[in-house]
C-alpha positions, 0 to 999 in steps of 0.5 A: 431498495427504494432510492433516497430523495435528494432533499429527504431527512433520510439522506441527511441522516444517512450521510451524517451517520456514515460520516460520524462512523468514518471520523470514529474510524469505524470504516466497516460500519460506514460501508454497511450503512452506505452500500445498499444505497450506493450500489445503484449507479443512479444513486445519490452522488454524495452517497456514492462518493462517501461510499468510495471514501469508505472503501478507500479507508478500508484499503479496498483501492480497486473497489473504491476507484470507480466511485472516486472517479465519479465523485471528482467528476461530480465535484471537482473541488472535493479535495478528499475524494481527489486525494483518495483517487490519487492514492488509488492511481498510485496502487494501480501503478499510474504514477503520473496521474497519481501525482497530478491528482494529489497536487490538485487536492493540495491546491484545494486543501493546502493543509491536508497532511495525508495528501502531502504524505502520499505525494511523498510516497509517489515522488519517492517511488519515482526516485525523486527523494529530495522532493519526497522528503519535503512532502513527508516533512510537510505532512509531519509538520501538519499532523505529527501524530499520524505522519512522520518523515521516514527514518532510514535503516542503517546499512550496518543494521541491514547487513547484520539482520540479513546475516543473523536471520540466515545464520539462524536457519536450520543447516539443510535450509541454509544449504538449499538457499545458498545460491539464492541471492538476496538483493536489498533495493530502495523500491521495486521497479514497475517492471518487477511489479507487473510480472504477475497478474494482477500486479504486486502493489508498490508498497510490497516489502519483499518479493521472491522471483524465479523457481523455488528450490522444489521446482528447479529440477523441472524448470527449463534452462534460461528461466529467470534466476531465483532471487529474493528482493527486499525493499528497504524504503517500504519497510521504513514506511511500514514501521517507525522505530528502529527496533521495529524496522529490524524485526520487520526486515527479519520477518520479510526476509524469512517470508521470502525464504519460505517462498524460495523453499516452495511454501505458499501464503497459508503455510507461511502464515502458520509459521507466523511469517505472514 
């Protein structure tokens, strides 16, 4: 494809159309518009930066990363690209760098609710809960339609959901997982996330570790014990209302029970437990 001239009307029209698509939430359209012009490393910096943002808003954090690194190198005062880069670092489990980039974005654009929210997520993952809540409340104050301080799941709700979900399983399945402990934790540890390649993302709702019930007979002794991990703070961010939290907690638990029984993701999706 012929490169776009820096001062051409075509460049202005492309950027305006792509920005309008992003503003309207039409992320796929923005990607489609920008991708042919962004693939070349010598392409226009603004096009590549906006393409990185489009990938970021599509949740393609790994693909967005290199474009956003390039964008902040080109324009250190681009708060949106720097904030998005901070989130990408969070999903790459690079928490110190994520915090640094998000704080720099906030210094440039103090009233950007999204940056405050993601800074809260980074701080919360590190166990700095009071500081995280300040960031969540700031995001809510700035844009309460899109960001709310997380509501906590009560311990009694957690216990009731766990007991009801397991009690509702067929007896043979309850027996099969009877010795599989269910641990409810605030967040996954970095060590747990890095047990796979590529690592799990820090916003994962639950993880099953160890050998499935089907594989135990062939598993060497000394292998990590089978365990279901449920991460309550990620569930609290995933849904807002108490009833939704309870439903998601139940689905997450049953999803991991499925893994404990040896089911893969396609089988779980067929059961409505994706």
